[in-house]
C-alpha angles and dihedrals in degrees: 000000000000116000123210119183120211117216133199124249086227092081117111124224096269093049090050090054093049089047091053090051092050094046088056094040093054102041099248111174099216147345132231114211113218141023123175124301131236092206119102097188094117095047102038093123094055119104086230093055092109098059118115129237137047121331118214141170123046099359089063096043100099098036092047088054090048089054092049090055093049093049092046089057096045096045094042092198097314090128138000124269120216108204120214137157131089095004100158099145144023090264093054086055092051090049090060092043088048092051091056109280119141092197137013131220124203134192119140093042087051090054092051100034105028126207091330089075090060092053090048093049096046090046091048093045092047089050092059091073 
């Protein structure tokens, strides 16, 4: 059974480097970057900024893409990266692929945009070739 580990966007560069080494060392089949964040920095002006739990969707998009890029550099193709976090358009999906993801996962964008987001993302990624 293939095992993919999902990591948080809250890791710093040193932790990402260590995580990449551990993923390879322990024979993990893939990595999902990223899960939700505990940070409220990008939503600090929101009346809901004080809420508890993981934050997903648009607020994690940029950081999630950065983590994908850092992992891709560290892993150097040793295992596939599944990019997730804030994908709400075909362009967002392409950003994850360009950063080094082999696959993308959507959730929040799908909730708000519906199946049309999937068609848009597939079309945008296909047009990259």
